[in-house]
C-alpha positions in Angstrom: 9.7 3.7 -10.2 6.6 5.9 -10.6 6.7 9.6 -11.6 7.3 11.9 -8.6 4.1 13.5 -7.4 3.6 17.3 -7.4 0.9 18.3 -4.9 1.4 22.0 -5.7 0.2 21.3 -9.2 -3.0 19.6 -7.8 -3.6 22.7 -5.6 -3.2 25.0 -8.5 -5.9 23.1 -10.5 -8.2 23.1 -7.5 -7.9 26.8 -7.2 -8.1 27.5 -10.9 -11.3 25.5 -11.3 -12.9 27.1 -8.2 -13.0 30.5 -9.9 -16.4 31.9 -11.1 -15.5 31.5 -14.7 -13.1 29.0 -16.4 -12.1 29.5 -20.0 -12.2 26.8 -22.6 -8.4 26.5 -22.9 -8.2 25.9 -19.1 -10.9 23.2 -19.3 -9.1 21.4 -22.1 -5.8 21.6 -20.3 -7.4 20.2 -17.1 -8.9 17.3 -19.1 -5.5 16.5 -20.5 -3.9 16.7 -17.1 -6.5 14.3 -15.7 -5.8 11.8 -18.5 -2.1 12.0 -18.1 -1.9 10.0 -14.9 -4.6 7.8 -13.2 -3.6 9.1 -9.8 -4.5 12.7 -10.7 -8.2 12.0 -10.4 -8.0 10.7 -6.8 -5.6 13.4 -5.7 -7.7 16.1 -7.2 -10.9 14.8 -5.6 -9.1 14.6 -2.2 -7.8 18.2 -2.4 -11.0 19.6 -3.8 -12.8 18.1 -0.8 -10.3 19.7 1.6 -10.8 23.1 -0.3 -14.4 23.0 0.8 -13.9 21.4 4.2 -14.2 22.8 7.7 -10.5 21.9 8.2 -9.5 24.5 5.7 -11.9 27.1 7.2 -10.4 26.5 10.7 -6.8 26.8 9.3 -7.6 30.1 7.6 -9.3 31.4 10.7 -6.1 30.8 12.6 -4.1 32.6 9.9 -6.5 35.5 10.0 -6.3 35.8 13.8 -2.5 35.9 13.7 -2.5 38.5 10.9 -5.0 40.7 12.7 -2.9 40.8 15.8 0.3 41.5 13.9 -1.1 44.3 11.7 -3.9 45.8 13.8 -2.2 49.2 13.5 -2.3 49.2 9.7 -5.3 51.1 8.2 -6.6 52.1 4.8 -7.8 50.6 1.5 -4.2 49.7 0.4 -4.0 47.3 3.3 -7.4 45.7 2.5 -6.5 45.3 -1.2 -3.1 43.8 -0.3 -4.8 41.5 2.2 -7.5 40.3 -0.2 -4.8 39.6 -2.9 -2.9 37.6 -0.4 -5.8 35.4 0.7 -5.5 33.3 -2.5 -1.9 32.5 -1.7 -2.7 31.9 2.0 -5.6 29.6 1.1 -3.5 27.5 -1.3 -0.7 27.2 1.3 -3.2 26.1 3.9 -4.8 23.7 1.5 -1.4 22.2 0.5 -0.4 21.9 4.2 -3.6 20.0 5.0 -3.2 17.8 2.0 0.4 16.9 2.9 -0.4 16.4 6.6 -3.6 14.4 5.9 -2.0 11.0 5.7 -0.1 11.6 8.9 -3.2 12.8 10.9 -5.8 10.5 9.4 -4.0 7.2 8.8 -3.8 4.3 11.2 -1.5 1.4 10.5 -2.2 -2.1 11.9 0.5 -4.8 11.9 0.3 -8.4 13.1 3.0 -11.0 13.8 3.3 -14.6 12.7 0.3 -16.6 13.9 -1.3 -13.6 15.6 -4.2 -12.3 13.6 -6.3 -9.4 14.7 -9.9 -8.3 14.6 -10.5 -4.6 14.2 -13.5 -2.4 14.4 -12.9 0.8 12.3 -14.3 4.2 13.3 -17.2 3.8 10.9 -18.3 0.5 12.4 -16.8 -1.7 9.7 -15.1 -4.9 10.8 -11.7 -6.2 9.5 -10.1 -9.5 10.3 -6.3 -9.6 9.6 -4.2 -12.7 9.1 -0.8 -13.2 10.7 2.1 -11.3 9.2 -0.2 -8.6 7.8 0.0 -4.9 7.4 -3.0 -2.6 6.8 -3.2 1.2 6.6 -6.6 2.8 7.2 -7.3 6.4 6.2 -10.7 7.7 7.3 -11.7 11.1 5.7 -15.0 12.9 5.8 -15.6 12.1 2.1 -14.1 8.6 1.7 -12.6 5.6 3.5 -9.3 4.4 2.0 -7.6 1.2 3.1 -4.2 -0.2 1.8 -3.2 -3.8 2.3 0.6 -3.9 2.1 1.0 -7.5 3.3 -1.1 -10.6 4.3 -4.8 -11.2 4.0 -7.8 -9.3 5.3 -11.6 -10.0 5.4 -13.8 -6.9 5.3 -17.4 -6.5 6.5 -18.1 -2.9 5.5 -20.6 -0.6 7.1 -22.7 1.0 4.4 -22.3 4.8 4.0 -23.4 6.2 0.6 -21.6 9.5 1.3 -18.2 7.9 1.9 -17.1 5.3 -0.5 -14.9 2.5 0.9 -11.7 1.6 -1.2 -9.2 -1.2 -0.6 -5.9 -1.0 -2.5 -3.1 -3.6 -2.8 -0.3 -3.0 -5.3 -2.2 -2.1 -8.5 -5.4 -3.7 -7.4 -8.3 -1.3 -6.3 -11.6 -2.5 -4.8 -14.5 -0.2 -4.5 -17.1 -1.5 -2.1 -20.7 -1.5 -3.2 -22.0 -2.7 0.2 -20.5 -6.0 1.0 -18.3 -8.5 2.9 -15.3 -9.6 0.9 -11.7 -10.9 1.3 -8.5 -9.6 -0.2 -5.5 -11.9 -0.2 -2.1 -10.3 -1.2 -0.3 -13.5 -2.2 2.6 -11.7 -3.8 3.4 -8.2 -5.0 1.9 -9.0 -8.4 -0.8 -11.5 -7.3 -4.0 -10.5 -5.4 -7.1 -12.6 -4.9 -10.5 -11.0 -4.2 -13.5 -13.1 -3.0 -17.0 -11.7 -2.4 -19.1 -13.2 0.4 -22.0 -10.7 0.4 -23.1 -7.9 -1.9 -20.7 -6.7 -4.7 -17.5 -4.9 -5.3 -16.1 -3.0 -8.3 -12.6 -4.3 -9.1 -9.9 -2.3 -11.0 -6.3 -3.1 -12.1 -3.9 -1.1 -14.2 -3.9 -3.4 -17.2 -7.6 -4.5 -17.3 -11.1 -3.1 -17.7 -13.0 -2.6 -14.4 -15.5 -5.3 -13.6 -18.1 -6.0 -10.9 -17.9 -9.1 -8.7 -21.0 -10.4 -6.9 -21.6 -12.8 -4.0 -19.8 -16.1 -4.5 -17.4 -14.8 -7.2 -13.6 -14.8 -7.1 -11.1 -12.8 -9.2 -7.4 -13.0 -9.5 -5.3 -10.0 -10.3 -2.0 -11.1 -11.7 0.6 -8.7 -13.2 -2.1 -6.0 -13.5 -4.6 -8.2 -15.4 -7.9 -9.5 -14.0 -9.2 -13.0 -14.5 -12.5 -14.4 -13.1 -13.0 -18.2 -13.2 -16.6 -19.3 -12.9 -15.3 -22.7 -12.1 -13.9 -21.4 -8.8 -17.0 -20.5 -6.9 -17.3 -19.9 -3.2 -19.8 -22.0 -1.3 -23.0 -20.0 -1.2 -23.6 -20.9 2.4 -20.1 -19.8 3.4 -20.1 -16.5 5.3 -16.4 -16.1 6.0 -13.2 -17.2 4.3 -11.5 -20.5 5.4 -8.4 -18.8 6.7 -10.3 -17.2 9.5 -10.8 -20.8 10.9 -7.2 -21.8 10.1 -7.7 -23.6 6.8 -6.6 -23.1 3.2 -8.4 -24.7 0.2 -6.1 -24.9 -2.8 -6.8 -25.9 -6.4 -3.8 -26.0 -8.6 -2.2 -22.9 -7.0 1.6 -22.4 -7.1 3.3 -24.0 -4.1 4.7 -20.5 -3.3 1.2 -19.3 -2.5 0.6 -22.1 0.0 4.0 -21.5 1.5 3.2 -17.8 1.9 0.0 -18.7 3.8 2.0 -21.0 6.1 4.5 -18.2 6.6 1.8 -16.1 8.2 1.8 -18.7 11.0 5.5 -19.1 11.6 8.3 -16.7 12.5 11.1 -18.6 10.8 11.6 -17.7 7.1 10.6 -20.4 4.6 12.6 -20.4 1.3 13.1 -22.6 -1.7 16.4 -24.2 -2.6 15.4 -24.1 -6.2 12.9 -21.4 -7.3 11.4 -23.7 -9.9 9.7 -25.6 -7.0 7.8 -22.4 -6.2 5.6 -22.9 -9.3 4.7 -26.5 -8.5 0.9 -26.7 -8.6 -0.7 -28.0 -5.4 -4.2 -28.9 -4.5 -5.9 -29.9 -1.3 -7.3 -28.7 2.0 -4.5 -27.7 4.4 -4.7 -26.8 8.1 -2.4 -23.7 7.9 -3.0 -22.9 11.6 -0.8 -26.0 12.2 2.1 -25.2 9.9 4.2 -28.3 10.9 1.4 -30.5 9.5 1.3 -28.6 6.3 5.0 -28.9 5.8 4.9 -32.6 6.4 2.0 -32.9 3.9 4.0 -30.9 1.3 7.0 -33.2 1.9 5.0 -36.5 1.6 2.5 -35.6 -1.2 5.0 -33.9 -3.5 8.2 -35.8 -2.8 10.1 -32.8 -1.5 12.7 -32.4 1.2 11.7 -29.9 4.0 14.6 -29.3 6.4 15.9 -26.9 9.0 18.8 -24.9 7.8 20.0 -22.7 10.7 17.2 -20.4 11.6 15.3 -21.0 8.3 13.2 -23.7 6.8 14.2 -24.7 3.3 12.1 -26.7 0.8 14.2 -28.6 -1.7 14.0 -31.4 -4.2 14.5 -34.8 -2.5 18.0 -36.2 -3.1 18.0 -39.3 -5.3 19.3 -42.4 -3.5 22.3 -44.0 -5.3 21.5 -47.2 -7.3 23.3 -50.2 -5.9 25.4 -52.3 -8.3 
C-alpha cells in the first residue's frame, strides 16, 4: 500500500513558495520534498494552479462577504491587522478545500457492461471509444486533462490543446499525449499495452526510463518495466485498433490475455481450472465480438476443455482417455 497522502503539506509548500522571497534552506528542502515521492510533482502543480485560479478568487470573495457582514461594526487598525494576518490561513483553507473537492466536482466516470462498448466525446472535443467491461475516469481542469483507465481498453483521438496537456494513467503506466490517436489496453493490473496510430506519446512507468512512441509503434508495460518490440508494428494504413471492429490479433500472447478480451463480451465469469494454462502462448486472429467462436477455437486449437460450470465458464486441460487393454 502506498504512503498516505498529505494535502496540507502540499498547500504549505504552495504558500511558502508564493512569498516574495524564499531562502536557500527552503529551496533545498522543497527540492528534497519533490524528489521524495513522484506524486508530489503532480499534486504541487495542481494545487499551485488552483492557488492562482479564478476558483480560489471566487471562494475568497465569498469568505470576505460573509466576514464583512458578520463584523461590519468592528472598526480600527487592530481589526485590519488581524484580518490581514488571517487571510493567509483563510486562503490556505480555501485552497485545500478546492483541492480536495476537485476530483468530486471535475471527474466523470464512464462504465460499460459486457459486450456494450461506448463512444464518448469529451468536453474538449476529444473522442474516446471504450470496450465492454471498461471503466474510465475523466478529470477536466483548466490547466490539464487527466484520464484514468481502471479496467478494459480505450482508443483515444485527442483534440490538440498546447495549454492543457492530456494524460492517461493505468496502474503505474502514464501516457502524455503529444498530439495523437492511440490505444491503451489494460490487460491486467501489471500489464498495459500502448499502441500509437497517429502522432506520438510520451510513455512513463515506475521502473523504466521515459520513452517516446511514434505512429505504428507498440509498447508493453509489464510489472513497471517498458519494452518496445520493433517486430510488432501496426499496419501503417490502420487508423483504428482491431478491437473496435470486434477482432483481436494475437502473437504469442498469454492465453489469459485473450480470455480477458473475450470476457469483455460475456457477462459470465471465465476462469482457469489450472492457472498454469493462463500462461499458454496463443497466436491467431480471433473474432472476439463472437465469444462462443473464440472459445471453440481455443478448445480445438490448443486441446483444452471449455465447459459450463454453474454460472461460470471454466477452461481446463482435456482429460486423457483411458487406454484400452
